[in-house]
C-alpha positions as CSV (number, residue, x, y, z in Angstrom):
1,M,41.3,34.0,-21.1
2,L,37.7,35.0,-21.4
3,Q,37.5,37.3,-18.4
4,P,40.3,39.6,-19.4
5,L,38.8,39.9,-22.8
6,L,35.4,40.9,-21.4
7,S,37.0,43.3,-19.0
8,R,38.9,45.0,-21.9
9,L,35.7,45.3,-24.0
10,R,33.9,46.7,-21.1
11,T,36.6,49.4,-20.5
12,V,36.7,50.3,-24.2
13,A,32.9,50.7,-24.4
14,L,32.7,52.8,-21.2
15,D,35.5,55.0,-22.5
16,I,33.9,55.6,-25.9
17,S,30.5,56.5,-24.3
18,R,32.1,58.8,-21.8
19,K,34.1,60.7,-24.5
20,L,31.1,61.1,-26.8
21,S,28.8,62.3,-24.0
22,T,31.2,65.0,-23.0
23,R,32.0,66.1,-26.6
24,S,28.4,66.4,-27.9
25,Q,25.5,68.2,-26.3
26,G,22.9,66.2,-28.2
27,V,22.3,62.6,-29.1
28,T,24.3,61.6,-32.1
29,G,24.9,58.5,-34.2
30,L,28.3,57.6,-32.6
31,S,27.0,58.2,-29.1
32,L,24.0,56.0,-29.8
33,L,26.2,53.3,-31.1
34,A,28.5,53.5,-28.1
35,R,25.6,53.4,-25.6
36,Q,24.0,50.4,-27.3
37,S,27.3,48.6,-27.6
38,R,28.0,49.2,-23.9
39,S,24.6,47.8,-22.8
40,V,25.1,44.7,-24.9
41,L,28.7,44.2,-23.8
42,L,28.0,44.7,-20.1
43,S,24.9,42.6,-19.9
44,G,25.0,39.2,-18.3
45,H,23.0,37.9,-21.2
46,A,25.8,38.9,-23.6
47,R,28.5,37.3,-21.4
48,R,26.6,34.1,-21.3
49,L,26.2,34.3,-25.1
50,L,29.9,34.7,-25.6
51,R,30.8,31.9,-23.1
52,G,28.1,29.6,-24.7
53,S,29.6,30.3,-28.2
54,L,33.1,29.5,-27.0
55,R,32.0,26.3,-25.3
56,G,30.2,24.9,-28.3
57,G,26.7,26.4,-27.8
58,A,26.7,27.9,-31.3
59,G,23.1,27.4,-32.0
60,A,21.8,29.0,-28.9
61,G,24.4,31.8,-29.3
62,A,23.2,32.6,-32.7
63,V,19.6,32.9,-31.5
64,M,20.7,35.2,-28.7
65,L,22.8,37.3,-31.1
66,T,19.9,37.7,-33.4
67,D,17.8,39.0,-30.5
68,H,20.3,41.6,-29.6
69,A,20.8,42.7,-33.2
70,S,17.0,43.1,-33.5
71,A,16.9,45.2,-30.3
72,L,19.7,47.3,-31.5
73,A,18.1,47.9,-34.9
74,S,14.8,48.7,-33.2
75,T,16.5,51.3,-31.1
76,F,18.2,53.0,-34.1
77,S,15.0,53.0,-36.1
78,T,13.5,55.5,-33.7
79,H,16.1,58.1,-34.5
80,T,16.5,60.4,-37.5
81,V,19.1,60.2,-40.2
82,G,20.4,63.5,-38.9
83,Q,21.0,62.0,-35.5
84,L,22.7,58.8,-36.8
85,L,24.9,60.7,-39.3
86,N,25.7,64.0,-37.7
87,I,28.1,66.4,-39.4
88,R,29.4,67.6,-36.1
89,E,30.9,64.2,-35.5
90,M,31.7,63.5,-39.2
91,G,33.6,66.8,-39.4
92,L,35.3,68.3,-42.4
93,L,37.7,65.3,-42.7
94,G,34.7,63.1,-43.3
95,W,33.4,65.2,-46.1
96,L,36.8,65.5,-47.6
97,L,37.0,61.7,-47.6
98,V,33.6,61.4,-49.3
99,D,34.8,64.0,-51.9
100,L,38.0,62.1,-52.6
101,G,36.3,58.8,-52.8
102,I,33.9,60.0,-55.5
103,N,36.7,61.5,-57.6
104,W,39.2,58.6,-57.0
105,V,36.6,56.1,-58.1
106,G,35.9,58.3,-61.1
107,W,39.7,58.3,-61.9
108,A,39.9,54.6,-61.7
109,V,37.2,54.1,-64.2
110,A,38.3,57.0,-66.4
111,A,41.9,55.8,-66.4
112,A,40.8,52.2,-67.3
113,F,38.9,53.4,-70.4
114,K,41.2,56.4,-71.1
115,T,38.3,58.8,-71.2
116,E,37.4,62.2,-69.7
117,V,33.7,62.2,-70.6
118,F,32.4,62.1,-67.0
119,Y,35.1,64.3,-65.4
120,D,32.8,67.3,-65.1
121,L,29.8,65.1,-64.3
122,L,31.4,63.7,-61.2
123,G,32.7,67.2,-60.3
124,S,29.1,68.4,-60.2
125,A,28.0,65.3,-58.4
126,S,30.7,66.0,-55.7
127,F,29.3,69.5,-55.2
128,L,25.7,68.2,-54.9
129,T,26.6,65.3,-52.7
130,L,28.5,67.3,-50.1
131,T,26.0,70.1,-50.1
132,A,23.0,67.9,-49.8
133,G,24.7,65.6,-47.3
134,S,25.8,68.4,-45.0
135,L,22.4,70.0,-45.1
136,I,20.5,66.7,-44.3
137,T,22.9,65.7,-41.5
138,G,23.7,69.1,-40.1
139,G,21.3,69.2,-37.3
140,A,19.0,72.2,-36.8
141,A,17.4,73.6,-39.9
142,G,17.4,77.3,-40.9
143,A,16.6,79.5,-43.8
144,R,20.2,80.4,-44.3
145,K,21.2,76.8,-44.6
146,F,18.5,76.1,-47.2
147,L,19.4,79.3,-49.1
148,V,23.2,78.7,-49.4
149,S,22.6,75.0,-50.2
150,S,20.1,76.0,-52.9
151,M,22.6,78.5,-54.3
152,V,25.2,75.8,-54.7
153,G,22.7,73.3,-56.1
154,L,21.4,75.7,-58.7
155,W,24.8,76.6,-59.9
156,A,26.1,73.0,-59.9
157,L,23.0,71.7,-61.9
158,R,23.2,74.6,-64.4
159,L,27.0,74.4,-65.0
160,G,27.1,70.6,-64.8
161,S,24.4,70.1,-67.4
162,Y,26.1,72.6,-69.7
163,L,29.5,70.9,-69.5
164,V,28.1,67.4,-69.7
165,T,26.1,68.4,-72.8
166,R,29.1,70.0,-74.4
167,I,31.4,67.0,-74.0
168,A,28.6,64.7,-75.2
169,R,28.4,66.9,-78.4
170,T,32.2,67.3,-79.0
171,G,33.3,63.9,-77.6
172,H,36.5,65.3,-76.0
173,D,37.9,68.0,-73.8
174,V,41.2,69.6,-74.8
175,R,42.3,70.0,-71.2
176,F,43.0,66.3,-71.2
177,D,44.8,65.9,-74.4
178,G,48.0,63.9,-73.6
179,V,46.9,63.3,-70.1
180,K,44.1,60.7,-70.0
181,D,46.5,58.0,-71.2
182,K,48.9,58.7,-68.3
183,P,47.3,57.3,-65.2
184,A,49.5,59.1,-62.7
185,T,49.1,62.5,-64.2
186,F,45.3,61.8,-64.7
187,F,45.1,61.0,-61.0
188,V,46.5,64.4,-60.2
189,Y,43.7,66.1,-62.3
190,W,41.0,64.1,-60.5
191,T,42.5,64.8,-57.1
192,M,42.8,68.5,-57.8
193,Q,39.1,68.5,-58.7
194,A,38.3,67.0,-55.4
195,V,40.4,69.6,-53.6
196,W,38.7,72.4,-55.6
197,V,35.2,71.0,-54.7
198,F,36.1,70.8,-50.9
199,V,37.8,74.2,-50.6
200,S,35.0,75.9,-52.6
201,L,32.3,74.4,-50.3
202,L,34.0,75.4,-47.0
203,P,31.6,78.3,-46.3
204,V,28.5,76.0,-46.9
205,L,29.9,73.1,-44.9
206,F,30.5,75.5,-41.9
207,V,27.0,76.9,-42.1
208,N,25.3,73.5,-42.7
209,G,27.3,71.9,-39.9
210,A,26.4,74.6,-37.3
211,G,23.7,73.8,-34.7
212,K,22.1,77.2,-35.1
213,V,22.9,80.0,-37.5
214,A,21.8,83.6,-37.7
215,P,18.5,84.3,-39.5
216,L,18.5,86.0,-42.8
217,R,18.6,89.8,-42.7
218,A,18.3,92.7,-45.2
219,L,22.1,92.9,-45.5
220,D,22.1,89.4,-47.0
221,A,20.6,90.9,-50.1
222,F,24.1,92.1,-51.1
223,G,25.6,88.6,-51.1
224,I,22.6,87.2,-52.9
225,S,22.8,90.0,-55.5
226,V,26.5,89.3,-56.2
227,Y,25.7,85.6,-56.6
228,A,22.7,86.3,-58.9
229,V,24.7,88.7,-61.2
230,G,27.5,86.1,-61.4
231,L,25.1,83.3,-62.2
232,V,23.5,85.3,-65.0
233,L,26.8,86.4,-66.4
234,E,28.1,82.8,-66.5
235,A,24.9,81.3,-67.9
236,V,24.6,84.0,-70.6
237,S,28.2,83.8,-71.6
238,D,28.0,80.0,-71.9
239,H,24.9,80.2,-74.0
240,Q,26.3,82.9,-76.3
241,K,29.5,80.9,-76.9
242,S,27.6,77.7,-77.5
243,A,25.3,79.4,-80.0
244,F,28.3,81.0,-81.7
245,K,30.1,77.7,-82.2
246,S,26.9,76.0,-83.5
247,R,26.9,78.2,-86.6
248,S,28.8,76.7,-89.4
249,E,30.1,80.1,-90.6
250,N,31.9,80.6,-87.4
251,K,34.0,77.4,-87.6
252,G,37.6,78.3,-86.7
253,R,36.8,81.8,-85.5
254,F,37.0,83.3,-82.1
255,I,33.9,84.7,-80.4
256,D,33.7,88.5,-80.3
257,E,30.0,89.2,-79.8
258,G,27.7,89.6,-76.9
259,L,29.4,89.7,-73.5
260,W,32.5,88.4,-75.3
261,S,32.8,91.7,-77.0
262,Y,33.5,93.3,-73.6
263,S,35.5,90.5,-71.9
264,R,37.6,87.7,-73.2
265,H,36.5,85.5,-70.3
266,P,33.1,86.8,-69.0
267,N,32.1,83.3,-67.8
268,Y,35.1,83.1,-65.5
269,F,34.2,86.6,-64.1
270,G,30.7,85.3,-63.4
271,E,32.2,82.2,-61.7
272,M,34.2,84.4,-59.4
273,M,31.2,86.5,-58.5
274,I,29.2,83.4,-57.7
275,W,31.6,82.1,-55.0
276,W,32.0,85.6,-53.6
277,G,28.2,85.8,-53.3
278,I,28.0,82.4,-51.6
279,F,30.7,83.4,-49.1
280,L,29.1,86.7,-48.3
281,T,25.7,85.0,-47.8
282,C,27.3,82.3,-45.6
283,A,29.5,84.6,-43.4
284,P,26.7,85.9,-41.1
285,G,26.0,82.3,-40.2
286,F,29.5,81.5,-39.1
287,T,29.6,80.4,-35.4
288,S,33.3,80.5,-34.8
289,P,36.1,83.0,-35.7
290,W,38.1,80.3,-37.5
291,H,35.1,79.7,-39.9
292,Y,36.4,82.8,-41.6
293,A,39.1,80.6,-43.0
294,A,36.4,79.8,-45.6
295,L,37.5,83.0,-47.3
296,A,39.9,80.6,-49.0
297,S,36.9,79.5,-51.1
298,P,36.4,82.6,-53.3
299,V,40.0,83.5,-53.2
300,T,41.1,80.0,-54.4
301,V,38.5,80.1,-57.2
302,M,39.8,83.5,-58.3
303,L,43.4,82.4,-58.2
304,L,42.8,79.1,-60.0
305,L,40.8,80.7,-62.8
306,R,43.0,83.7,-63.2
307,Y,46.5,82.1,-62.9
308,V,46.2,78.3,-63.2
309,S,43.5,76.4,-65.0
310,G,41.3,79.0,-66.6
311,V,42.6,82.2,-68.2
312,P,46.2,81.2,-68.8
313,L,45.2,78.0,-70.6
314,L,42.7,79.6,-72.9
315,E,44.8,82.7,-73.6
316,K,47.7,80.4,-74.6
317,M,45.4,78.4,-76.9
318,A,43.9,81.5,-78.4
319,D,47.4,83.0,-79.1
320,Q,48.5,79.8,-80.8
321,R,45.4,79.8,-83.0
322,W,44.8,83.4,-83.8
323,G,47.8,85.3,-82.3
324,A,49.4,86.0,-85.7
325,T,46.2,87.7,-87.1
326,S,45.7,91.4,-86.8
327,E,42.0,90.8,-86.2
328,Y,42.7,88.9,-83.0
329,Q,45.3,91.5,-81.8
330,E,42.8,94.2,-82.3
331,Y,40.2,92.2,-80.4
332,K,42.6,91.8,-77.4
333,A,43.5,95.5,-77.5
334,R,39.9,96.6,-77.2
335,T,38.6,93.9,-74.9
336,N,39.0,93.5,-71.2
337,L,40.5,90.3,-69.9
338,L,37.8,89.6,-67.3
339,L,35.5,92.6,-66.5
340,P,32.6,92.6,-69.0
341,L,32.4,96.3,-69.5
342,P,33.6,98.8,-72.1
343,R,37.4,99.3,-72.1
344,I,38.5,102.1,-69.8
345,F,42.1,101.2,-68.8
346,K,44.8,99.9,-71.0
347,D,45.1,96.1,-71.0
348,T,48.5,95.2,-69.7
349,H,48.1,91.6,-70.8
350,T,48.4,92.4,-74.6
351,H,51.6,92.9,-76.5
């Protein structure tokens, strides 16, 4: 019975090693594992170890097993983290699973305590984890990789800190009223956040996962500028709204000053610009035509904010609170929905 087992193990090890060597040009974590496993499985020493263990030589077998484990660990210690955990082997599916894992663990804890206080915190953590992880494990370095990763990191830290501070101050998030006590519905919210993170990061994952990307050029200034303007718009809008709400005389009022006097949702317009800027900066680094499927990133952000979770929700809440007042109707009539500029065209979204 032993010989067929050894023969089968030998065949599997050879097959794994052969497939990995043909699919990857460099040395990677899985190929290293396959090579080392094959050498252990095929060695006469290992066969004697297995026979000895089966025949009662457990003590000697344990010593031999320890020797092999030490040798394997020594071999792996000579390779970098990027070689052992290579995104080209991990693939997009691997990062999606990491993303889902973070958010599903968050859901499990949040559902148990019926709280939403760390929903945005783990959303930001997902962005940072996937961005940093793909950069570290992506193989060859490059200025474009560091730039786009820094763009995501700066945005995630800025927005994440703002959202976490806000919920720490208010103690709740109206988006989850009537949801956090329904585990199944709450699960959908957490899963949607994971999907949003993954789709948004597609351009960055493609660039960071490439072996070699195009160097930065003068034309990249356009994408960087779009991102920078969006980041400033979002940060200033959030600061103005936070300052407005902190003043006691504004309790129960809607904000109509600063950028909010030109746009009812300037922060969302800034968010859209951020992801268009990131996509435009990533695009010259794409190494395959199908990487342009990452256009789904800025398009999805725009559609979600404009038609799903952003503008419609806040417009409905605002109409319920102030829609009957002439002051708010006048504000809607003179203020753009998104574009933070003086009104030029009639707003078709007011009645």
